[in-house]
C-alpha angles and dihedrals in degrees: 000000000000119000090243089064094058103036095091091045093049089062091058099043099042094122093060102060127100133205141154116235113158132122099052107173096243092170091064094040092050092048091054091045093051090055091049090049096055093093096039104060124179121049101333122187103234099155092113091060091050090050092052095052094042092051089052091049090054092044108029121204115255106230091205095054109035142095138216096268091055094047090052093060093076089063092214101096130073118223090250088058090046090051092049091053093051095044091049090053090049093050103038104024128240122350114259094196137006090241089065082085086082089075093063118100096225097046126091132185092254092056093044091053090050096052099038094094089053103047138053142169121246131185093221135018119256112257125258093231130068132192121227089248091057093050092049093047098042104029118105128226122197126186117183128182119182137176128186133181142161117248099215114069115241131210091260090063098041091116094065132054116256114245085224097052095247100119120184120265131180112255091231092052097247115157119261121241118273099268090181088073109082089206092059093049092046091051092050090052095045089052094047091244092132138023119264098223144041125292092245123106110207127194132179132176141176124191135173120192135174111196108298093313106078131030126169130167154123136229132197130182142175119196123219111278095026121116122248125212091341144064110003092002107050091151093061116241121049093225132037128181133177136175143181115195128178128181136195108012102155107292091350101098095179139359122189124188121179118001118007145144128244118197126171140170118344093328099265103109099031134351125141120191129027123326113215101195104097144120109306141121087285089082095176093057099082095111119087115228103206113214092197105215123014136165117263112230102155130097104238098129097209113027101077141077124250119196136047132321135168140184122207135188107233111191122326100307109022130090122187127194127187123183137179131184135184123178144127120256134192117263141162102251116203103182148327104240118200113252124226119281120248127236090280093054092250117142109231096207133270138300118233114227117199132179104203147357119251120214106170094089094217119147102169102127134040089258093052091045088053090060095050113113089348094145132051116222124195121186131182126174149135146206130212120194131190108203131188128162095273103020141051126184122184140181123203133190128177134175121200121191130180131202087231139037123254111230111179126200091255116227128170091259096052102034092112095048121112119285127169139053105285142030137182127202128189132178151158124233131187142188122188126182118197117169107297096352132084120194117192140162150132137225122198141178133196129217093263091057096258114151136210136171144167132187135176148164136226114205133186101206093175140345085270103036129059129173136198131193130181129180122190134185114182117180119231090235098047109124111204106165089175100032121128106168135150106288144144091224127061092258133032101250137088092030141111122182148148121220122194123185133184133195120190123184106182093173140343092281103050134057125175122195126182140160139179121201120189117188143171133197107212093196136038122285135199107295091002107093097190140037109288147180139203146162139226129199139177137189123188131176120195123196122189109176091171143359089267100050133056124169129178135179124200141186121189125181126190126188125180141143126258137167113276117262090217117104108251134164117250125357114010111243119230121250132186117261114201130185128178123186125196120193138178117185127183127185122188132180108215090183139337089285105032125067131174130202127188125186133183118185134172133184135199116201128183133172113198112303093338115123118280111262121210133202132191133191130180124174140168124206125197116188123185113190111160118196092231116018136104091231132073127176135194124181135178132183119185140182121200138175120177129165095235137316095299090068094047121141123216118216129184113236131201110244144167111314108277091018123101133184132181102181124183118247110213139150118025124303148079131288125198136163137176127200128190128191117194125184105202093168132023111279091005118110125187117195129194123181130177123181135172142190114207113191122201095191102048135071092185133027129217124342142250116025090342094061117130119200101222142038099272131081116181136163139198124214128187129184138177121194128184121192120187 
C-alpha cells in the first residue's frame, strides 16, 4: 500500500502505534549543536537541528542505497567526504561493513566515530511501500509537555504573588502600588507597566513519524507573561503550529501541508530558518546543504512558512519544487493611511504602514499584543534542479508580498535597505563534484536590481589535509527578505569577503583546524558611520590520546571597525574593535556512564584607545548517563569574572532534551545548574532542571519589566516526555 493511502488514517490512529526510541546519542548531538551555535550567541532556537540528527539516529542512512542530498542531512560530512563515499561505491560495489569507510582518503577515525550512529549497511534497500501494520508497529509517537519559569519575581509580575515567595520589591525601598485596588492593577496593565499573564512558560507537542517518510504533529506554546485561556488569549496558547509531511511516494519526493521550511542553494535567494554552515571549528562545513522542503517543528512564531509545498521528480534528472505560504506576522504598525478615492469617490480602504518586523514572538503587554499578527504575508515560489551524479544546477524564484508597506526611519546606514510592500528574488545555484574537489555557489538578484553572489571550493589535498575557500560579494542594495547566507554581518548584503579554512589530521590522535576570514563593508552599517573592513581568524588543536580523553585548545581573534564610544561633536570617527578569545577544553570519560568536562576561557576586548577589558570563565561539568538506569544526572559549576558586557563569554549549556541555551557570562559571580532525568515507566521521561546566576557585583539585574531586585537570577524547568 502506498504511503499516500495511509496518511489520512495515520492521523486518526496515532495513539495506537508502538516503537522503541531510546538511547539517542545526545553527547554527540550536543557536540555538533554547540559548534553550530558558536556564531549565534544568546538563546538560539536549535531544536530543528536536534530533530534532524535524532530522526537520522532512529532511521540510519543505508550507505549502499543513498545519495549526496541524504548524506548531507546528518551535517557531519563535508562534500568531499560525501563524494568519496559515492565514488567508492561506484568503483568497488556495495559496502560490506560501515568500517570500510576507513579505506577512503578523506575519512578519518574521528569522523567515522561521529557518523556511526547515523549510518548503516543493508543487503537490500527498504521498500517504497508500507502496510498499515508496519506503520502501526514501527511508527513513533512522542508527546512532550514542558514548563519553565524564573524563581525571582521581576518588575513585570509585581502585581501578583510569586509562587516561590520571592515577591518583587523596589531596590530603593519605595512602597509598591495598592494591588488590592482593581483600578490600580488595570491602570498598570493599560500603561504596559506589568505583564498581562502568568510567569510560566508552557509548551506542549505531539509528533508521529514513520522512518523519514511520514511526519505529523502539532505544537502549542505560551511564553511567560502571556495570558492563557483568558483576556487577550481566549483560545489558550499564544502560538499553535501543525504539520503533515510525506516523502517518497513514487515521483512525489516531498509533500508539506501546514507549517514547513523551504531551503535552497546557499541561502541567498530563499532560505527560511537557521542556516548551520558558518564560521566555526568545523572549518570544512562552510557550504550549505539545502534540504529543500522539511517539516517545521520549532516555536519561532514568525520565521516559518504556512501553506502547501511539493517536490516532484520530473524525468530522470529534473526535480521541481513549488511552494506557497500565507500567514500573519508580527510588525510594528505606524498608521493606516487612507488610500486614494476611485472615480466614483469611494474610498477603497486604507494602507497599513509599518516600520519594522518583529521576531521575538512576545505578547505580554497590550502594546505587544497590538503588534501580534498585524501584517499579512503571502509568499509563492519555486525551485528547479537538474541533477546528475556529480553535478547539480538549480534555479530559485520567490515573491513576497505584504498587506502593508514597510517604511523605515531612513538613516544614512539603511537608506539602501528594503522598503515597500513586495519583493521578488531570483537566483541560480550550483554544486559540482570532481574527484577530490567540490565547487559550489549561488548568484541572486532582487526586484530592485540588487545583486549578490557567493562561491567556494572544498578540496581534499591529501588523506590528512583538506581545504575550504568561500568568496562572497553582496551588494548594498540587495533585498533578500528570506536570505540566510554565509556572512560576517547579520544579513547577506553590503559585504565582500574571502574565507579560507584548513583541516589537518596528521594521525589518529591529532586534528588541527584553522581559518582566516577577511571582509569589507562598502557602505555604512549600524553604529559604523563609514565604510569599514575587518578580519577574523581561529586556530584549534584537538588531541585525542584515547577513546576516553579529548583535549582541545583554541585561539580566536576578531578585528572590526565601530564608531568611537567617546563623546565627539559631529560625525563619530571609526576605531578598531578587537577581541581575542583563548580556550582550553578537556573531556574525560571516567566510565561508560560518567563523563567530566572542564573548560577555561579568557577574553581580551579593546575598543580604540579605551582600556583593555578582560574576561574569565572556568566551569566543570559532571554528566552521569548510565546505560541502564532510571536516573540520569548533569551538573555544572562555573566561576566567571568579566569587565562588563563587552567582554562577555558565551557557553553552551546542557538542557532539557530539545531545548538549547547559550547564555552570556558577564560581570563577576558564579553559575551552577543541575538537571535530573528520571524514567519511572518504560518510554516515559521526567526532567527537572534548576540553574542560577549569582552576581557579586550587582544589586539588581536587567532593566524595565525584566528587572530583578537582588543579585540572583534562577530558573526552574520541568518536562515530561512519553514515547510509544
